[in-house]
All heavy atoms as an XYZ file, in Angstrom:
753
protein
N     -19.516    -16.146     23.808
C     -19.802    -15.125     24.792
C     -19.503    -13.765     24.155
O     -18.450    -13.556     23.586
C     -18.922    -15.360     26.025
C     -19.175    -14.377     27.131
S     -18.142    -14.602     28.598
C     -18.505    -16.246     29.117
N     -20.445    -12.852     24.279
C     -20.281    -11.539     23.659
C     -19.341    -10.659     24.473
O     -19.072    -10.916     25.650
C     -21.636    -10.843     23.526
O     -22.073    -10.408     24.797
N     -18.863     -9.607     23.843
C     -17.961     -8.670     24.504
C     -18.644     -8.019     25.704
O     -18.027     -7.870     26.769
C     -17.493     -7.611     23.505
C     -16.560     -6.538     24.050
C     -15.284     -7.161     24.611
C     -16.222     -5.530     22.958
N     -19.896     -7.661     25.565
C     -20.621     -7.016     26.666
C     -20.706     -7.945     27.876
O     -20.501     -7.511     29.018
C     -22.014     -6.614     26.204
N     -20.975     -9.214     27.640
C     -21.066    -10.182     28.745
C     -19.702    -10.372     29.396
O     -19.584    -10.445     30.622
C     -21.642    -11.521     28.250
C     -23.114    -11.344     27.849
C     -21.506    -12.605     29.308
C     -23.743    -12.542     27.183
N     -18.640    -10.412     28.581
C     -17.286    -10.546     29.128
C     -16.955     -9.355     30.029
O     -16.383     -9.520     31.108
C     -16.258    -10.651     28.000
C     -16.305    -11.962     27.249
C     -15.275    -11.967     26.139
C     -15.328    -13.259     25.352
N     -14.325    -13.290     24.264
N     -17.309     -8.156     29.593
C     -17.056     -6.964     30.394
C     -17.808     -7.022     31.721
O     -17.252     -6.727     32.790
C     -17.479     -5.704     29.633
C     -16.575     -5.352     28.479
C     -17.112     -4.103     27.785
C     -16.288     -3.696     26.602
N     -16.812     -2.466     25.959
N     -19.066     -7.407     31.662
C     -19.881     -7.504     32.883
C     -19.276     -8.523     33.839
O     -19.185     -8.273     35.052
C     -21.346     -7.857     32.534
C     -22.015     -6.667     31.832
C     -22.131     -8.272     33.775
C     -23.361     -6.978     31.217
N     -18.837     -9.666     33.312
C     -18.224    -10.691     34.162
C     -16.968    -10.186     34.854
O     -16.754    -10.438     36.041
C     -17.899    -11.947     33.353
C     -19.133    -12.730     32.963
O     -20.207    -12.526     33.508
N     -18.989    -13.609     31.993
N     -16.140     -9.454     34.128
C     -14.911     -8.905     34.713
C     -15.253     -7.886     35.795
O     -14.679     -7.900     36.889
C     -14.008     -8.291     33.624
C     -12.864     -7.504     34.240
C     -13.467     -9.368     32.703
N     -16.194     -6.992     35.507
C     -16.595     -5.972     36.484
C     -17.173     -6.632     37.731
O     -16.843     -6.257     38.867
C     -17.593     -4.976     35.859
C     -18.204     -4.074     36.921
C     -16.907     -4.158     34.780
N     -18.020     -7.632     37.552
C     -18.608     -8.331     38.706
C     -17.534     -9.019     39.538
O     -17.582     -8.987     40.769
C     -19.644     -9.357     38.243
C     -20.925     -8.723     37.746
C     -21.902     -9.748     37.189
O     -21.521    -10.858     36.825
N     -23.163     -9.357     37.097
N     -16.569     -9.602     38.881
C     -15.475    -10.255     39.593
C     -14.688     -9.231     40.413
O     -14.399     -9.459     41.591
C     -14.547    -10.970     38.606
C     -13.348    -11.684     39.198
C     -13.799    -12.813     40.122
C     -12.453    -12.231     38.109
N     -14.377     -8.097     39.809
C     -13.629     -7.053     40.528
C     -14.462     -6.500     41.675
O     -13.936     -6.260     42.777
C     -13.198     -5.936     39.559
C     -12.146     -6.485     38.583
C     -12.660     -4.726     40.306
C     -11.772     -5.562     37.454
N     -15.749     -6.310     41.451
C     -16.619     -5.798     42.514
C     -16.723     -6.759     43.695
O     -16.956     -6.336     44.839
C     -18.013     -5.493     41.964
C     -18.127     -4.269     41.052
C     -19.522     -4.192     40.444
C     -17.793     -2.999     41.813
N     -16.512     -8.033     43.449
C     -16.618     -9.015     44.537
C     -15.360     -9.073     45.410
O     -15.378     -9.663     46.485
C     -16.901    -10.402     43.958
O     -15.759    -10.894     43.279
N     -14.272     -8.428     44.971
C     -13.013     -8.454     45.733
C     -13.095     -7.469     46.890
O     -13.413     -6.297     46.707
C     -11.822     -8.113     44.803
C     -11.708     -9.151     43.693
C     -10.528     -8.007     45.597
C     -10.709     -8.804     42.613
N     -12.764     -7.945     48.084
C     -12.800     -7.114     49.286
C     -11.410     -6.666     49.734
O     -11.273     -5.780     50.551
C     -13.486     -7.874     50.427
C     -14.937     -8.232     50.170
C     -15.830     -7.015     50.009
O     -15.566     -5.966     50.627
O     -16.810     -7.103     49.241
N     -10.372     -7.268     49.178
C      -9.007     -6.979     49.582
C      -8.458     -5.817     48.737
O      -8.316     -5.928     47.521
C      -8.159     -8.246     49.397
C      -6.766     -8.103     49.920
O      -6.154     -7.054     49.809
N      -6.262     -9.192     50.490
N      -8.118     -4.709     49.410
C      -7.662     -3.520     48.695
C      -6.327     -3.734     47.983
O      -6.101     -3.194     46.898
C      -7.539     -2.343     49.666
C      -7.266     -1.036     48.967
C      -7.307      0.159     49.913
O      -7.713      0.002     51.073
O      -6.917      1.250     49.469
N      -5.454     -4.536     48.535
C      -4.155     -4.781     47.890
C      -4.328     -5.535     46.569
O      -3.591     -5.303     45.613
C      -3.212     -5.530     48.827
O      -3.697     -6.816     49.115
N      -5.303     -6.422     46.523
C      -5.582     -7.131     45.264
C      -6.108     -6.135     44.226
O      -5.699     -6.175     43.061
C      -6.576     -8.289     45.482
C      -5.934     -9.370     46.357
C      -7.022     -8.873     44.147
C      -6.868    -10.498     46.744
N      -6.986     -5.238     44.641
C      -7.513     -4.216     43.736
C      -6.370     -3.333     43.230
O      -6.294     -3.005     42.044
C      -8.593     -3.351     44.433
C      -9.814     -4.190     44.807
C      -8.986     -2.152     43.561
C     -10.587     -4.733     43.634
N      -5.444     -2.959     44.140
C      -4.296     -2.142     43.736
C      -3.426     -2.875     42.714
O      -2.949     -2.279     41.750
C      -3.453     -1.758     44.955
C      -4.165     -0.769     45.865
O      -5.106     -0.092     45.394
O      -3.786     -0.680     47.053
N      -3.232     -4.170     42.925
C      -2.425     -4.947     41.987
C      -3.116     -5.066     40.625
O      -2.476     -4.927     39.581
C      -2.124     -6.334     42.548
C      -1.173     -7.113     41.664
C      -0.729     -8.425     42.277
O      -0.927     -8.643     43.489
O      -0.196     -9.243     41.514
N      -4.416     -5.300     40.642
C      -5.176     -5.374     39.389
C      -5.051     -4.042     38.649
O      -4.785     -4.002     37.451
C      -6.659     -5.727     39.656
C      -6.783     -7.163     40.146
C      -7.506     -5.502     38.400
C      -8.161     -7.535     40.639
N      -5.236     -2.970     39.391
C      -5.141     -1.626     38.799
C      -3.759     -1.380     38.212
O      -3.632     -0.857     37.096
C      -5.459     -0.580     39.864
C      -5.538      0.820     39.340
C      -5.943      1.786     40.473
N      -6.116      3.112     39.968
C      -5.124      3.981     39.792
N      -3.890      3.639     40.067
N      -5.370      5.188     39.326
N      -2.710     -1.777     38.923
C      -1.348     -1.541     38.445
C      -1.026     -2.345     37.186
O      -0.166     -1.971     36.411
C      -0.333     -1.857     39.540
O      -0.270     -3.252     39.777
N      -1.729     -3.442     36.989
C      -1.498     -4.257     35.790
C      -2.410     -3.864     34.632
O      -2.018     -3.936     33.470
C      -1.691     -5.738     36.111
C      -0.619     -6.275     37.028
C      -0.800     -7.726     37.277
N       0.156     -8.198     38.262
C       0.536     -9.448     38.363
N       0.038    -10.359     37.563
N       1.404     -9.805     39.278
N      -3.620     -3.461     34.931
C      -4.592     -3.165     33.880
C      -4.301     -1.824     33.197
O      -4.350     -1.732     31.973
C      -6.038     -3.182     34.437
C      -6.439     -4.617     34.734
C      -7.013     -2.557     33.447
C      -7.803     -4.766     35.330
N      -3.992     -0.795     33.968
C      -3.782      0.535     33.380
C      -2.646      0.532     32.357
O      -2.828      1.024     31.239
C      -3.590      1.600     34.474
C      -4.934      1.810     35.186
C      -3.069      2.911     33.888
C      -4.912      2.752     36.343
N      -1.472     -0.042     32.659
C      -0.428     -0.085     31.617
C      -0.849     -0.913     30.398
O      -0.523     -0.561     29.264
C       0.766     -0.731     32.313
C       0.545     -0.503     33.763
C      -0.936     -0.496     33.946
N      -1.587     -1.996     30.632
C      -2.039     -2.833     29.527
C      -2.971     -2.057     28.605
O      -2.825     -2.067     27.376
C      -2.737     -4.085     30.062
C      -3.313     -5.039     29.031
C      -2.196     -5.672     28.223
C      -4.128     -6.114     29.708
N      -3.909     -1.348     29.181
C      -4.868     -0.564     28.397
C      -4.162      0.593     27.703
O      -4.403      0.858     26.527
C      -6.030     -0.063     29.282
C      -6.873     -1.252     29.730
C      -6.880      0.962     28.543
C      -7.933     -0.918     30.745
N      -3.255      1.257     28.396
C      -2.514      2.374     27.790
C      -1.707      1.896     26.604
O      -1.624      2.573     25.578
C      -1.582      3.011     28.822
O      -2.319      3.538     29.887
N      -1.091      0.730     26.718
C      -0.302      0.169     25.622
C      -1.197     -0.122     24.425
O      -0.855      0.167     23.294
C       0.397     -1.106     26.083
C       1.193     -1.791     24.998
C       1.755     -3.127     25.459
O       1.424     -3.615     26.530
N       2.589     -3.716     24.637
N      -2.358     -0.696     24.663
C      -3.277     -1.039     23.562
C      -3.790      0.207     22.859
O      -3.973      0.216     21.660
C      -4.474     -1.839     24.086
C      -4.114     -3.159     24.657
C      -3.761     -4.144     23.595
N      -3.550     -5.435     24.230
C      -2.893     -6.416     23.693
N      -2.386     -6.275     22.506
N      -2.728     -7.542     24.316
N      -4.024      1.275     23.621
C      -4.541      2.510     23.038
C      -3.485      3.154     22.152
O      -3.785      3.688     21.090
C      -5.010      3.487     24.145
C      -6.274      2.933     24.812
C      -5.261      4.877     23.579
C      -6.726      3.701     26.024
N      -2.213      3.071     22.554
C      -1.152      3.715     21.781
C      -0.788      2.927     20.520
O      -0.196      3.471     19.604
C       0.093      3.912     22.651
O       0.632      2.660     23.030
N      -1.121      1.637     20.468
C      -0.834      0.837     19.284
C      -1.826      1.193     18.185
O      -3.004      1.364     18.439
C      -0.962     -0.666     19.589
C       0.114     -1.198     20.498
C      -0.085     -2.671     20.838
O      -1.069     -3.278     20.381
O       0.742     -3.195     21.595
N      -1.338      1.319     16.949
C      -2.280      1.641     15.865
C      -3.218      0.463     15.591
O      -2.810     -0.686     15.642
C      -1.368      1.905     14.662
C      -0.090      1.201     14.979
C       0.018      1.187     16.484
N      -4.443      0.791     15.320
C      -5.437     -0.206     14.960
C      -5.125     -0.697     13.546
O      -5.019      0.112     12.633
C      -6.828      0.436     15.018
C      -7.929     -0.522     14.691
O      -7.702     -1.607     14.170
N      -9.148     -0.119     14.986
N      -4.940     -2.011     13.350
C      -4.588     -2.498     12.011
C      -5.591     -2.092     10.933
O      -5.218     -1.851      9.789
C      -4.562     -4.014     12.164
C      -4.711     -4.318     13.588
C      -5.060     -3.071     14.309
N      -6.839     -1.981     11.295
C      -7.853     -1.573     10.317
C      -7.613     -0.124      9.897
O      -7.745      0.229      8.725
C      -9.278     -1.749     10.900
C     -10.323     -1.176      9.966
C      -9.550     -3.200     11.194
N      -7.204      0.717     10.850
C      -6.967      2.122     10.540
C      -5.799      2.304      9.577
O      -5.755      3.266      8.821
C      -6.700      2.910     11.834
C      -7.903      3.028     12.742
C      -9.043      3.808     12.093
O      -8.778      4.830     11.429
O     -10.196      3.388     12.247
N      -4.846      1.393      9.602
C      -3.692      1.502      8.711
C      -4.098      1.427      7.246
O      -3.431      1.989      6.377
C      -2.675      0.391      9.017
C      -2.016      0.445     10.389
C      -1.134     -0.785     10.588
C      -1.199      1.715     10.555
N      -5.174      0.721      6.957
C      -5.592      0.502      5.573
C      -6.867      1.250      5.209
O      -7.406      1.066      4.135
C      -5.769     -1.000      5.309
C      -4.489     -1.749      5.549
C      -4.300     -2.490      6.704
C      -3.444     -1.679      4.634
C      -3.100     -3.157      6.938
C      -2.253     -2.340      4.864
C      -2.091     -3.079      6.008
O      -0.910     -3.723      6.230
N      -7.341      2.089      6.115
C      -8.569      2.832      5.857
C      -8.315      3.904      4.799
O      -7.277      4.549      4.774
C      -9.063      3.484      7.141
C     -10.446      4.093      6.987
C     -10.921      4.621      8.272
N     -10.418      5.980      8.390
C     -10.718      6.789      9.379
N     -11.443      6.369     10.369
N     -10.242      8.009      9.414
N      -9.254      4.073      3.921
C      -9.149      5.081      2.874
C     -10.542      5.617      2.576
O     -11.538      5.062      3.027
C      -8.510      4.477      1.600
O      -8.316      5.509      0.652
C      -9.373      3.382      1.008
N     -10.581      6.676      1.815
C     -11.888      7.212      1.435
C     -12.301      6.604      0.098
O     -11.460      6.287     -0.734
C     -11.832      8.745      1.285
O     -10.825      9.077      0.326
C     -11.501      9.406      2.602
N     -13.565      6.455     -0.066
C     -14.106      5.929     -1.321
C     -14.630      7.115     -2.115
O     -15.502      7.849     -1.657
C     -15.230      4.906     -1.055
C     -14.669      3.718     -0.278
C     -15.861      4.460     -2.359
C     -15.712      2.710      0.143
N     -14.046      7.287     -3.267
C     -14.451      8.402     -4.130
C     -15.830      8.112     -4.718
O     -16.126      6.976     -5.077
C     -13.444      8.583     -5.271
C     -12.031      8.884     -4.811
C     -11.884     10.264     -4.208
O     -12.651     11.171     -4.583
O     -11.002     10.429     -3.349
N     -16.673      9.138     -4.858
C     -18.011      8.906     -5.416
C     -17.973      8.523     -6.891
O     -18.881      7.885     -7.391
C     -18.730     10.241     -5.210
C     -17.668     11.240     -4.968
C     -16.477     10.511     -4.434
N     -16.906      8.905     -7.592
C     -16.800      8.603     -9.008
C     -15.385      8.122     -9.296
O     -14.416      8.681     -8.795
C     -17.105      9.856     -9.837
C     -17.180      9.606    -11.310
C     -17.601     10.851    -12.063
C     -17.629     10.562    -13.550
N     -17.941     11.743    -14.327
N     -15.264      7.075    -10.097
C     -13.967      6.521    -10.459
C     -13.255      7.456    -11.434
O     -13.795      7.817    -12.475
C     -14.138      5.140    -11.109
C     -12.855      4.476    -11.577
C     -11.997      4.109    -10.376
C     -13.163      3.251    -12.398
N     -12.049      7.878    -11.079
C     -11.243      8.743    -11.940
C      -9.972      7.985    -12.294
O      -8.994      7.986    -11.556
C     -10.916     10.047    -11.215
C     -10.182     11.040    -12.096
O      -9.791     10.673    -13.224
O     -10.004     12.196    -11.662
N      -9.988      7.318    -13.443
C      -8.869      6.481    -13.872
C      -7.589      7.288    -14.042
O      -6.505      6.837    -13.675
C      -9.228      5.751    -15.168
C      -8.258      4.683    -15.623
C      -8.038      3.629    -14.542
C      -8.743      4.024    -16.902
N      -7.696      8.490    -14.574
C      -6.504      9.330    -14.764
C      -5.870      9.694    -13.429
O      -4.648      9.721    -13.295
C      -6.861     10.594    -15.561
C      -7.312     10.317    -16.981
C      -6.291      9.509    -17.784
O      -5.087      9.818    -17.702
O      -6.709      8.563    -18.483
N      -6.689      9.953    -12.422
C      -6.178     10.271    -11.086
C      -5.438      9.062    -10.503
O      -4.355      9.196     -9.938
C      -7.335     10.687    -10.173
C      -6.903     11.024     -8.769
C      -8.086     11.420     -7.906
C      -7.652     11.650     -6.474
N      -8.781     11.870     -5.587
N      -6.023      7.890    -10.661
C      -5.401      6.658    -10.154
C      -4.075      6.411    -10.855
O      -3.070      6.081    -10.206
C      -6.353      5.458    -10.326
C      -7.582      5.624     -9.433
C      -5.635      4.149     -9.990
C      -8.679      4.626     -9.700
N      -4.054      6.574    -12.171
C      -2.807      6.376    -12.916
C      -1.734      7.353    -12.441
O      -0.565      6.996    -12.308
C      -3.057      6.524    -14.423
C      -3.829      5.357    -14.987
C      -4.109      5.303    -16.467
C      -3.913      6.395    -17.369
N      -4.358      6.180    -18.746
N      -2.122      8.576    -12.176
C      -1.172      9.576    -11.684
C      -0.645      9.228    -10.300
O       0.551      9.345    -10.024
N      -1.540      8.786     -9.392
C      -1.142      8.419     -8.040
C      -0.176      7.239     -8.040
O       0.716      7.152     -7.207
C      -2.370      8.073     -7.196
C      -3.236      9.261     -6.849
C      -4.540      8.864     -6.177
O      -4.857      7.648     -6.121
O      -5.255      9.772     -5.713
N      -0.381      6.315     -8.968
C       0.448      5.113     -9.007
C       1.656      5.261     -9.928
O       2.472      4.350    -10.032
C      -0.395      3.906     -9.430
C      -1.474      3.584     -8.417
C      -2.282      2.355     -8.796
O      -2.053      1.739     -9.825
N      -3.214      1.995     -7.943
N       1.773      6.394    -10.598
C       2.912      6.637    -11.468
C       2.912      5.781    -12.726
O       3.963      5.480    -13.273
N       1.734      5.402    -13.190
C       1.626      4.562    -14.388
C       1.919      5.402    -15.625
O       1.314      6.437    -15.856
C       0.224      3.953    -14.473
C       0.024      3.059    -15.659
C       0.624      1.817    -15.712
C      -0.765      3.462    -16.731
C       0.441      0.983    -16.799
C      -0.952      2.640    -17.829
C      -0.339      1.395    -17.863
N       2.860      4.941    -16.414
C       3.266      5.684    -17.617
C       2.677      5.095    -18.892
O       2.772      5.680    -19.948
C       4.795      5.680    -17.738
C       5.511      6.241    -16.546
C       5.413      7.742    -16.503
C       6.310      8.319    -15.443
N       5.666      8.907    -14.337
N       2.128      3.922    -18.814
C       1.584      3.272    -19.995
C       2.496      2.146    -20.451
O       3.576      1.932    -19.915
N       2.046      1.441    -21.461
C       2.800      0.296    -21.988
C       3.678      0.774    -23.135
O       3.224      1.500    -24.016
C       1.832     -0.799    -22.479
C       1.017     -1.330    -21.301
C       2.587     -1.925    -23.156
C      -0.102     -2.264    -21.686
N       4.940      0.345    -23.127
C       5.860      0.629    -24.226
C       5.552     -0.386    -25.329
O       5.927     -1.556    -25.232
C       7.301      0.500    -23.739
C       8.323      0.834    -24.805
O       7.945      0.919    -25.991
O       9.499      1.012    -24.439
N       4.832      0.070    -26.356
C       4.378     -0.846    -27.405
C       5.544     -1.511    -28.128
O       5.477     -2.693    -28.488
C       3.482     -0.116    -28.400
C       2.149      0.276    -27.802
C       1.244      0.947    -28.815
C      -0.047      1.375    -28.129
N      -0.960      2.027    -29.039
N       6.627     -0.795    -28.351
C       7.795     -1.376    -29.002
C       8.380     -2.515    -28.184
O       8.708     -3.593    -28.716
N       8.495     -2.289    -26.873
C       9.034     -3.322    -25.983
C       8.083     -4.521    -25.927
O       8.524     -5.677    -25.914
C       9.240     -2.731    -24.595
C      10.065     -3.567    -23.677
C      10.355     -2.802    -22.388
C      11.358     -3.542    -21.555
N      11.704     -2.797    -20.334
N       6.784     -4.249    -25.905
C       5.800     -5.323    -25.856
C       5.868     -6.169    -27.122
O       5.851     -7.400    -27.060
C       4.393     -4.750    -25.678
C       3.319     -5.808    -25.534
S       3.541     -6.905    -24.124
C       3.045     -5.842    -22.805
N       5.962     -5.532    -28.280
C       6.076     -6.271    -29.547
C       7.349     -7.105    -29.586
O       7.361     -8.227    -30.103
C       6.006     -5.315    -30.736
C       4.612     -4.770    -30.950
O       3.625     -5.417    -30.600
N       4.525     -3.570    -31.505
N       8.440     -6.563    -29.044
C       9.699     -7.305    -28.990
C       9.544     -8.556    -28.125
O      10.007     -9.642    -28.495
C      10.806     -6.418    -28.436
C      12.156     -7.106    -28.348
C      13.210     -6.203    -27.703
O      12.975     -5.043    -27.427
N      14.375     -6.774    -27.479
N       8.878     -8.422    -26.982
C       8.639     -9.573    -26.106
C       7.782    -10.628    -26.810
O       8.019    -11.833    -26.659
C       7.963     -9.131    -24.803
C       8.831     -8.357    -23.816
C       7.982     -7.809    -22.677
C       9.942     -9.240    -23.268
N       6.789    -10.171    -27.558
C       5.916    -11.106    -28.291
C       6.724    -11.891    -29.308
O       6.591    -13.115    -29.425
C       4.752    -10.344    -28.960
C       3.792     -9.810    -27.903
C       4.014    -11.235    -29.954
C       2.757     -8.830    -28.414
N       7.590    -11.194    -30.022
C       8.416    -11.874    -31.027
C       9.387    -12.849    -30.376
O       9.592    -13.964    -30.864
C       9.184    -10.844    -31.858
C       8.314    -10.113    -32.858
C       9.102     -9.114    -33.684
O      10.294     -9.353    -33.934
O       8.504     -8.094    -34.069
N       9.995    -12.443    -29.258
C      10.952    -13.310    -28.567
C      10.277    -14.555    -28.004
O      10.878    -15.625    -27.964
C      11.648    -12.545    -27.443
C      12.631    -11.498    -27.924
C      13.199    -10.660    -26.796
O      12.931    -10.969    -25.619
O      13.915     -9.689    -27.101
N       9.031    -14.418    -27.570
C       8.316    -15.563    -27.000
C       8.040    -16.609    -28.074
O       8.028    -17.815    -27.792
C       7.009    -15.106    -26.351
N       7.808    -16.177    -29.313
C       7.588    -17.069    -30.463
C       6.590    -18.185    -30.128
O       6.876    -19.370    -30.279
C       8.923    -17.643    -30.943
C       8.790    -18.322    -32.300
O       7.964    -17.870    -33.120
O       9.497    -19.325    -32.515
N       5.421    -17.780    -29.665
C       4.386    -18.746    -29.293
C       3.659    -19.191    -30.549
O       3.114    -18.371    -31.289
C       3.397    -18.134    -28.271
C       4.152    -17.769    -27.004
C       2.251    -19.098    -27.973
C       3.350    -16.993    -26.001
N       3.635    -20.508    -30.806
C       3.033    -21.062    -32.015
C       1.622    -21.587    -31.779
O       0.826    -21.671    -32.706
C       3.914    -22.199    -32.576
C       5.332    -21.779    -32.909
C       5.397    -20.717    -33.994
O       4.650    -20.770    -34.970
N       6.274    -19.743    -33.828
N       1.321    -21.951    -30.532
C       0.018    -22.546    -30.221
C      -1.081    -21.486    -30.248
O      -0.844    -20.315    -29.983
C       0.040    -23.196    -28.828
C       1.000    -24.355    -28.695
C       2.430    -23.911    -28.412
O       2.669    -22.721    -28.211
O       3.305    -24.784    -28.412
N      -2.299    -21.953    -30.516
C      -3.452    -21.048    -30.486
C      -3.823    -20.767    -29.024
O      -3.398    -21.464    -28.108
C      -4.643    -21.687    -31.203
O      -5.121    -22.794    -30.461
N      -4.648    -19.744    -28.830
C      -5.091    -19.400    -27.479
C      -5.821    -20.579    -26.843
O      -5.625    -20.872    -25.668
C      -5.996    -18.148    -27.505
C      -5.158    -16.927    -27.895
C      -6.678    -17.932    -26.166
C      -5.931    -15.648    -28.049
N      -6.650    -21.266    -27.620
C      -7.393    -22.415    -27.094
C      -6.430    -23.494    -26.595
O      -6.629    -24.080    -25.531
C      -8.328    -22.993    -28.158
C      -9.511    -22.116    -28.522
C      -9.140    -20.985    -29.487
O      -8.071    -21.055    -30.133
O      -9.917    -20.020    -29.573
N      -5.383    -23.774    -27.380
C      -4.409    -24.789    -26.966
C      -3.661    -24.345    -25.705
O      -3.409    -25.165    -24.809
C      -3.419    -25.054    -28.102
C      -4.025    -25.758    -29.294
C      -3.066    -25.865    -30.469
O      -1.876    -25.494    -30.330
O      -3.509    -26.309    -31.532
N      -3.322    -23.079    -25.636
C      -2.620    -22.566    -24.446
C      -3.511    -22.681    -23.205
O      -3.039    -23.044    -22.135
C      -2.187    -21.124    -24.669
C      -1.088    -20.895    -25.713
C      -0.909    -19.410    -25.980
C       0.227    -21.530    -25.269
N      -4.803    -22.369    -23.361
C      -5.726    -22.458    -22.229
C      -5.888    -23.901    -21.757
O      -6.029    -24.160    -20.566
C      -7.088    -21.863    -22.594
C      -7.101    -20.340    -22.727
C      -8.452    -19.876    -23.281
C      -6.798    -19.661    -21.402
N      -5.867    -24.848    -22.674
C      -5.968    -26.274    -22.310
C      -4.763    -26.716    -21.490
O      -4.852    -27.621    -20.682
C      -6.094    -27.142    -23.562
C      -7.427    -27.052    -24.225
C      -7.472    -27.931    -25.461
C      -8.765    -27.724    -26.242
N      -8.787    -28.520    -27.484
N      -3.598    -26.077    -21.742
C      -2.382    -26.437    -21.017
C      -2.406    -26.006    -19.548
O      -1.637    -26.524    -18.746
C      -1.167    -25.787    -21.696
C      -0.848    -26.347    -23.050
S       0.583    -25.450    -23.684
C       0.567    -25.976    -25.382
N      -3.257    -25.087    -19.214
C      -3.301    -24.566    -17.827
C      -3.847    -25.600    -16.871
O      -4.712    -26.317    -17.044
C      -4.137    -23.271    -17.745
C      -3.439    -22.194    -18.542
C      -4.307    -22.824    -16.311
C      -4.160    -20.860    -18.549
């Protein structure tokens, strides 16, 4: 059932009510519910961002605080790992 049909069904149901106290009770429950939903942030809006027309890698690196790879530290890690197997053998192990 689509959202539009659900809305029409709810409106038709409310229109069929002849008792004013029931309408008052519905109103007293619906307005706070709707107000609460409006004040809650939309989860999609939390992650919305603009898409730049052109990729600027330097801008992204600056925004993320990327300083680059410490080549000395990387070489030290490579030596400490002391991997003897070839890349093909390592891939077979996965």
